[in-house]
C-alpha positions as CSV (number, residue, x, y, z in Angstrom):
1,X,85.9,79.6,89.2
2,X,84.4,82.5,91.1
3,X,81.5,84.8,90.4
4,X,83.5,87.8,91.5
5,X,87.2,88.6,92.0
6,X,87.8,91.9,93.9
7,X,91.2,93.3,93.1
8,X,92.6,95.4,96.0
9,X,92.4,94.9,99.8
10,X,91.9,98.5,100.9
11,X,88.8,99.7,102.7
12,X,86.9,99.9,99.4
13,X,87.8,96.4,98.3
14,X,87.2,94.8,101.7
15,X,83.8,96.6,102.0
16,X,82.7,95.4,98.6
17,X,83.8,91.8,99.4
18,X,81.8,91.9,102.6
19,X,78.7,93.3,100.8
20,X,78.9,90.7,98.1
21,X,79.1,88.0,100.7
22,X,75.5,88.9,101.7
23,X,74.4,87.4,98.3
24,X,74.4,84.0,96.7
25,X,77.7,84.3,95.0
26,X,81.3,83.1,95.3
27,X,83.8,85.8,95.9
28,X,87.6,86.0,96.1
29,X,89.7,89.1,96.9
30,X,93.3,89.3,95.6
31,X,95.9,91.8,97.1
32,X,99.4,92.4,95.9
33,X,100.8,92.9,99.4
34,X,101.0,90.5,102.4
35,X,97.9,91.9,104.1
36,X,94.9,94.1,103.6
37,X,95.1,97.8,104.5
38,X,98.6,98.2,103.1
39,X,98.0,101.1,100.8
40,X,95.9,104.3,100.9
41,X,93.7,102.9,103.7
42,X,96.8,102.4,105.8
43,X,97.7,106.1,105.8
44,X,94.3,107.7,106.2
45,X,93.1,110.6,108.3
46,X,90.2,108.5,109.6
47,X,87.6,111.2,109.3
48,X,84.0,110.4,108.5
49,X,83.1,113.5,106.6
50,X,79.7,115.1,106.7
51,X,79.3,115.5,102.9
52,X,79.0,119.3,102.6
53,X,82.1,119.8,100.4
54,X,81.4,117.5,97.5
55,X,79.8,119.0,94.3
56,X,76.1,118.7,94.2
57,X,74.9,115.8,92.1
58,X,78.3,114.0,92.2
59,X,78.9,110.4,93.3
60,X,81.2,111.8,96.0
61,X,78.2,113.7,97.5
62,X,75.8,110.8,97.1
63,X,78.0,108.2,98.7
64,X,79.6,110.4,101.3
65,X,76.2,111.3,102.8
66,X,74.8,107.8,102.6
67,X,78.0,106.2,103.9
68,X,78.3,108.5,106.9
69,X,74.8,107.5,108.0
70,X,75.8,103.8,108.1
71,X,78.8,104.1,110.5
72,X,76.7,103.9,113.8
73,X,75.2,100.5,112.9
74,X,78.3,99.2,111.3
75,X,80.5,100.0,114.3
76,X,78.1,98.1,116.5
77,X,78.0,95.1,114.2
78,X,81.6,95.0,113.3
79,X,83.2,96.2,116.6
80,X,85.5,98.9,115.3
81,X,86.4,102.3,116.9
82,X,84.1,105.1,115.8
83,X,83.2,108.4,117.5
84,X,80.5,110.8,116.3
85,X,82.4,113.9,117.3
86,X,81.1,116.6,114.9
87,X,83.6,118.8,113.1
88,X,84.2,122.5,112.4
89,X,85.3,124.4,109.3
90,X,86.7,127.7,110.5
91,X,86.9,131.1,108.7
92,X,89.5,133.8,109.3
93,X,88.2,136.5,106.9
94,X,85.0,137.9,105.5
95,X,85.8,136.2,102.2
96,X,86.1,132.8,104.0
97,X,82.9,133.5,106.0
98,X,81.1,134.0,102.7
99,X,82.5,130.6,101.5
100,X,81.1,129.0,104.6
101,X,77.6,130.2,103.5
102,X,78.3,128.5,100.1
103,X,79.3,125.2,101.9
104,X,76.2,125.5,104.1
105,X,74.0,125.7,101.1
106,X,75.8,123.0,99.2
107,X,75.6,120.7,102.3
108,X,71.9,121.2,102.5
109,X,71.5,120.4,98.8
110,X,73.6,117.2,99.4
111,X,71.2,116.1,102.1
112,X,73.5,116.8,105.1
113,X,71.6,117.2,108.3
114,X,72.4,119.2,111.5
115,X,74.6,121.7,109.6
116,X,74.9,125.4,110.8
117,X,77.2,128.3,111.1
118,X,78.3,129.2,114.6
119,X,79.8,132.3,116.1
120,X,83.4,132.7,117.4
121,X,82.1,132.4,121.0
122,X,80.5,129.0,120.1
123,X,83.7,127.9,118.4
124,X,85.7,128.8,121.6
125,X,83.2,126.7,123.7
126,X,84.0,123.7,121.5
127,X,87.7,124.4,121.2
128,X,89.2,126.9,123.6
129,X,92.6,126.8,121.9
130,X,91.3,128.2,118.6
131,X,93.4,130.9,116.9
132,X,92.5,134.6,117.6
133,X,92.1,135.0,113.8
134,X,89.0,132.7,113.7
135,X,85.8,134.6,113.1
136,X,83.2,131.8,112.9
137,X,82.8,128.2,111.7
138,X,80.5,125.8,109.9
139,X,79.6,123.2,112.5
140,X,78.8,119.7,111.1
141,X,77.1,117.6,113.7
142,X,77.1,114.2,111.8
143,X,80.9,114.1,111.2
144,X,83.1,111.7,113.2
145,X,86.4,109.9,113.4
146,X,87.1,106.2,112.8
147,X,90.1,103.9,113.1
148,X,90.6,103.2,109.4
149,X,92.8,100.1,110.1
150,X,90.2,98.5,112.4
151,X,87.4,99.4,109.8
152,X,89.3,97.6,107.0
153,X,90.2,94.6,109.1
154,X,86.6,94.4,110.3
155,X,85.2,94.3,106.7
156,X,87.9,91.7,105.8
157,X,87.2,89.4,108.8
158,X,83.5,89.5,108.4
159,X,83.7,88.9,104.7
160,X,86.0,85.9,105.3
161,X,83.6,84.5,108.0
162,X,80.9,84.6,105.3
163,X,82.8,82.7,102.7
164,X,85.0,85.2,100.9
165,X,88.5,83.9,100.1
166,X,91.5,86.2,100.4
167,X,94.7,85.6,98.3
168,X,97.8,87.7,99.2
169,X,101.1,88.3,97.4
170,X,99.0,88.4,94.2
171,X,100.5,91.1,91.9
172,X,98.1,91.1,88.9
173,X,100.2,91.0,85.7
174,X,98.1,89.5,82.9
175,X,94.4,89.0,82.0
176,X,93.0,86.7,79.3
177,X,89.4,86.2,78.2
178,X,88.0,82.7,78.5
179,X,84.4,82.7,77.1
180,X,82.0,83.6,79.9
181,X,84.9,84.1,82.4
182,X,88.3,85.6,82.5
183,X,91.7,84.5,83.8
184,X,93.8,86.8,85.9
185,X,97.4,85.8,86.4
186,X,99.9,87.1,89.0
187,X,103.5,87.9,88.5
188,X,104.6,84.7,90.1
189,X,102.2,82.5,88.1
190,X,99.1,82.2,90.4
191,X,95.8,82.3,88.6
192,X,92.2,83.3,89.5
193,X,89.3,82.6,87.1
194,X,86.1,84.6,87.6
195,X,83.1,85.9,85.7
196,X,83.5,89.5,86.9
197,X,86.6,91.4,88.1
198,X,86.1,94.4,90.4
199,X,88.9,96.9,90.2
200,X,89.3,98.4,93.6
201,X,93.1,98.6,93.5
202,X,93.4,102.2,94.6
203,X,96.8,103.6,93.6
204,X,97.3,100.5,91.4
205,X,93.9,100.8,89.7
206,X,95.3,102.4,86.5
207,X,97.7,99.4,86.0
208,X,94.8,97.0,86.6
209,X,92.6,98.7,84.1
210,X,95.4,98.4,81.4
211,X,95.3,94.6,81.8
212,X,91.7,94.7,80.6
213,X,92.4,97.0,77.7
214,X,91.2,100.2,79.3
215,X,93.2,103.4,79.8
216,X,92.2,105.0,83.1
217,X,93.5,108.5,83.2
218,X,94.4,109.0,86.9
219,X,96.6,111.4,88.8
220,X,97.8,111.3,92.4
221,X,97.9,113.6,95.4
222,X,100.2,113.0,98.3
223,X,99.2,114.1,101.8
224,X,101.8,114.5,104.5
225,X,101.0,114.5,108.2
226,X,102.6,115.1,111.6
227,X,101.4,112.7,114.4
228,X,101.4,113.8,118.0
229,X,101.2,111.9,121.3
230,X,98.0,111.7,123.4
231,X,96.0,113.3,124.9
232,X,94.6,115.3,122.0
233,X,93.9,119.0,122.5
234,X,90.9,118.9,120.2
235,X,87.8,116.8,120.5
236,X,86.8,117.0,116.8
237,X,88.3,117.6,113.4
238,X,89.0,121.4,112.8
239,X,89.1,122.2,109.1
240,X,90.2,125.3,107.3
241,X,88.0,126.8,104.6
242,X,88.6,124.5,101.6
243,X,90.4,125.4,98.3
244,X,90.7,123.8,94.9
245,X,93.4,121.5,96.4
246,X,91.1,120.0,99.1
247,X,89.9,120.6,102.6
248,X,93.2,122.2,103.8
249,X,95.4,121.6,106.7
250,X,93.5,120.4,109.7
251,X,94.1,119.5,113.3
252,X,92.3,116.3,114.3
253,X,92.0,113.7,117.1
254,X,92.2,110.0,116.5
255,X,90.0,107.3,118.1
256,X,93.1,106.4,120.3
257,X,93.4,110.1,121.5
258,X,96.5,110.8,119.5
259,X,96.2,113.8,117.2
260,X,97.7,115.0,113.9
261,X,98.2,118.0,111.8
262,X,97.9,117.7,108.0
263,X,97.6,116.9,105.2
264,X,99.6,118.8,102.6
265,X,98.4,118.4,99.0
266,X,101.1,117.5,96.5
267,X,99.9,116.7,93.0
268,X,101.9,114.0,91.2
269,X,101.8,112.2,87.9
270,X,103.4,109.1,89.5
271,X,102.7,108.0,93.1
272,X,105.4,108.5,95.8
273,X,104.9,108.4,99.6
274,X,108.3,109.9,100.4
275,X,107.9,112.7,102.9
276,X,109.5,116.0,101.8
277,X,112.0,117.7,104.1
278,X,109.9,120.9,104.0
279,X,106.6,119.2,104.8
280,X,106.8,119.7,108.6
281,X,107.6,123.4,108.4
282,X,104.8,123.9,105.9
283,X,102.2,122.1,108.1
284,X,103.2,123.9,111.3
285,X,103.0,127.3,109.6
286,X,99.6,126.5,107.9
287,X,98.0,125.2,111.1
288,X,98.7,128.6,112.9
289,X,95.6,129.8,111.1
290,X,93.5,127.4,113.2
291,X,95.1,127.1,116.6
292,X,96.8,129.5,119.0
293,X,99.8,127.2,119.7
294,X,101.1,123.7,119.0
295,X,102.9,121.5,121.6
296,X,105.9,120.4,119.6
297,X,107.2,118.3,122.6
298,X,104.3,115.9,121.8
299,X,105.4,115.3,118.2
300,X,106.0,111.6,117.5
301,X,106.5,111.1,113.8
302,X,105.5,112.0,110.3
303,X,103.8,109.9,107.6
304,X,102.3,110.3,104.1
305,X,99.4,108.8,102.2
306,X,98.4,108.9,98.5
307,X,95.0,109.6,97.0
308,X,94.1,108.7,93.4
309,X,92.1,111.2,91.4
310,X,90.2,110.6,88.2
311,X,90.2,113.1,85.3
312,X,86.6,114.1,86.1
313,X,87.5,114.7,89.7
314,X,84.6,112.4,90.8
315,X,84.5,108.7,91.7
316,X,84.4,106.3,88.7
317,X,82.1,103.5,89.5
318,X,80.5,101.1,87.0
319,X,81.0,98.6,84.3
320,X,83.9,99.2,82.0
321,X,83.3,100.1,78.4
322,X,86.4,98.4,77.3
323,X,85.9,94.9,78.8
324,X,82.7,93.0,79.8
325,X,84.6,91.3,82.5
326,X,85.7,94.5,84.3
327,X,83.8,96.7,86.9
328,X,85.6,99.8,88.0
329,X,85.6,101.4,91.4
330,X,88.5,103.9,90.9
331,X,89.4,107.5,91.5
332,X,88.3,107.0,95.1
333,X,90.0,109.9,96.8
334,X,88.6,111.8,99.8
335,X,85.8,111.2,101.0
336,X,86.4,107.6,100.0
337,X,86.7,106.2,103.5
338,X,83.4,107.9,104.5
339,X,81.8,106.6,101.3
340,X,83.0,103.0,101.5
341,X,79.9,101.4,103.1
342,X,77.6,103.1,100.6
343,X,79.9,102.4,97.6
344,X,80.0,98.7,98.5
345,X,76.2,98.6,98.9
346,X,75.7,100.2,95.5
347,X,78.2,97.9,93.7
348,X,76.7,94.7,95.2
349,X,73.1,95.8,94.4
350,X,74.0,96.6,90.8
351,X,74.4,92.9,90.0
352,X,70.8,91.9,90.9
353,X,71.8,88.9,93.0
354,X,69.7,86.8,95.4
355,X,70.1,87.5,99.1
356,X,71.5,84.8,101.4
357,X,69.4,83.8,104.4
358,X,72.5,82.7,106.5
359,X,74.6,85.9,106.3
360,X,76.1,86.8,109.7
361,X,76.7,90.5,110.0
362,X,78.5,90.3,113.4
363,X,82.2,90.4,113.9
364,X,84.0,90.8,117.3
365,X,87.3,92.7,117.4
366,X,90.4,91.8,119.4
367,X,89.9,92.4,123.1
368,X,92.2,95.3,124.0
369,X,93.9,94.7,127.4
370,X,94.4,98.4,127.9
371,X,90.7,99.0,127.7
372,X,89.8,96.5,130.4
373,X,88.9,97.5,134.0
374,X,91.3,96.4,136.8
375,X,89.1,93.5,137.5
376,X,88.8,92.7,133.8
377,X,92.6,92.6,133.5
378,X,92.9,90.3,136.5
379,X,90.4,87.9,135.0
380,X,92.1,88.0,131.6
381,X,95.5,87.1,133.1
382,X,94.0,84.3,135.2
383,X,92.5,82.9,132.0
384,X,95.6,83.4,129.8
385,X,98.9,84.3,131.5
386,X,100.1,85.9,128.2
387,X,97.9,88.9,129.0
388,X,100.2,89.6,131.8
389,X,103.2,89.9,129.4
390,X,103.1,93.5,128.2
391,X,105.1,93.7,125.0
392,X,104.4,97.3,124.0
393,X,104.7,99.5,127.0
394,X,103.6,102.8,125.3
395,X,100.2,101.5,124.3
396,X,100.0,98.6,126.8
397,X,99.6,95.7,124.4
398,X,100.0,92.2,125.6
399,X,101.5,89.1,124.1
400,X,98.1,87.5,124.1
401,X,96.7,90.2,121.8
402,X,99.7,89.9,119.4
403,X,99.1,86.1,119.1
404,X,95.4,86.8,118.4
405,X,96.3,89.3,115.7
406,X,98.5,86.7,114.0
407,X,95.7,84.2,114.2
408,X,93.5,86.7,112.4
409,X,96.0,87.2,109.5
410,X,98.9,89.5,110.6
411,X,102.1,88.3,108.9
412,X,104.4,91.2,109.4
413,X,105.2,94.0,111.9
414,X,103.0,96.5,110.1
415,X,100.0,94.1,110.4
416,X,100.5,93.8,114.2
417,X,101.0,97.6,114.4
418,X,97.8,98.5,112.6
419,X,95.7,96.0,114.5
420,X,97.0,96.7,118.0
421,X,98.9,100.1,117.9
422,X,102.2,98.4,118.8
423,X,105.0,100.8,117.9
424,X,102.6,103.7,117.5
425,X,103.5,105.3,120.9
426,X,106.3,107.6,122.0
427,X,109.1,105.2,121.4
428,X,107.9,104.1,118.0
429,X,108.8,100.5,118.5
430,X,112.2,101.1,120.1
431,X,111.4,98.7,123.0
432,X,108.8,96.3,121.6
433,X,110.0,95.6,118.1
434,X,112.5,92.8,119.0
435,X,109.8,91.0,121.0
436,X,107.3,91.4,118.2
437,X,109.7,89.9,115.7
438,X,110.3,87.0,118.1
439,X,106.6,86.4,118.6
440,X,105.9,86.6,114.8
441,X,108.8,84.2,114.1
442,X,107.6,81.7,116.7
443,X,103.9,81.8,115.8
444,X,104.4,81.7,112.1
445,X,107.2,79.1,112.4
446,X,109.6,81.0,110.3
447,X,113.1,82.4,110.9
448,X,113.4,85.9,112.5
449,X,115.4,87.0,109.5
450,X,112.3,86.4,107.3
451,X,110.1,88.8,109.3
452,X,109.5,92.1,107.4
453,X,108.1,95.5,108.3
454,X,105.5,95.7,105.6
455,X,106.4,94.5,102.1
456,X,108.8,91.8,100.8
457,X,112.4,93.0,101.2
458,X,111.8,95.2,104.3
459,X,113.6,92.8,106.6
460,X,115.0,93.9,109.9
461,X,117.5,91.1,110.5
462,X,120.2,89.5,108.4
463,X,122.5,86.5,109.0
464,X,126.1,87.8,109.3
465,X,127.2,85.9,106.1
466,X,124.4,87.6,104.1
467,X,125.7,91.1,104.9
468,X,128.9,90.8,103.0
469,X,129.7,90.0,99.4
470,X,132.4,87.4,98.5
């Protein structure tokens, strides 16, 4: 039996699991997919927001500002990619300029530091390619960008090193009370007994709540993006003046120097990550408000992510009124990623646990061959010849790195991709995919036909006899 069972392996669930591992408690995390970072956290813009947009007094405002302040130290301890770039919210009319003043005031009330409105000439200094329509901007110095995949894996690996157990392929289907504990059962019959279950299931959090007798009224918002090849024409996120649907279409760099345009904001009663045919045209038209031109020859692909919204519009965090066994962390839409470290800290501290004396906060990421100096690459190959076998040519990823990613928990192509950027370059896996399948098959000691892209059933290869019916 465990003290805590965290349900959901996104950035929120993994952050909570790591935070709980600082205390004298036993913790298990269950995830319905084959790996962590398989849902909302795996299709995230990767922006560490300043905290100026959230309503004053909301949990969003509180945890966004607190969370953003923790990324510097976390990135050093956990070795993930993070850049404090700053960000701009542009205005193109007098009405929008007036709204910037509102955001400035709100940001100051929320406790955001280094926040000011800058003139068009200052905007041009920071981004020469800005649209001629732009009049001024709100400059947010404490904003930044983070690799959301690396962040999630860093939380997971450090939590695991500090004793947290992770169980995958666990689709929660039934809950039963058992005195001072409860029993959670998966669709295939696996069970986990715990005293407290923390619902951090993201898009699936409504279904999880129902198992405990609680009706969580949630809706969903899909965001579609266009991803472009490096180098990025912008050094920081460029937002448009926000509306009731969110922060608008932005142009933004990634920590790997790719860049993207997005997201759209499609409200849904049921989640669907299917990209609409009209999405690309809508995004390219909308971004004209911010930039003078877009290099379409740099376009690589499109993707979509889903955010979960509560009825109140704010995060829902705390003990359930329906079940003494359930603690909810749901409705975590944007700025959920920015808020994750602070949310995790708040959740763990709410249980009044005793601190461990042997917690190790340090985690070292996978050594990226492409980041090494010429001398460093030479030494790496001398030590391990597999560093000299470049599998992904677009992003310069070696076989040695892929083997290390598998050792750390990657079990499918998507897990390798998110840890190392294989298949994220110009060819989108056209050259490296067969080799990645081969390496996964060899290292996991399974047949190539069993290797999947992401979820069960997304196989790439089939035996000839399996392709035809009798």
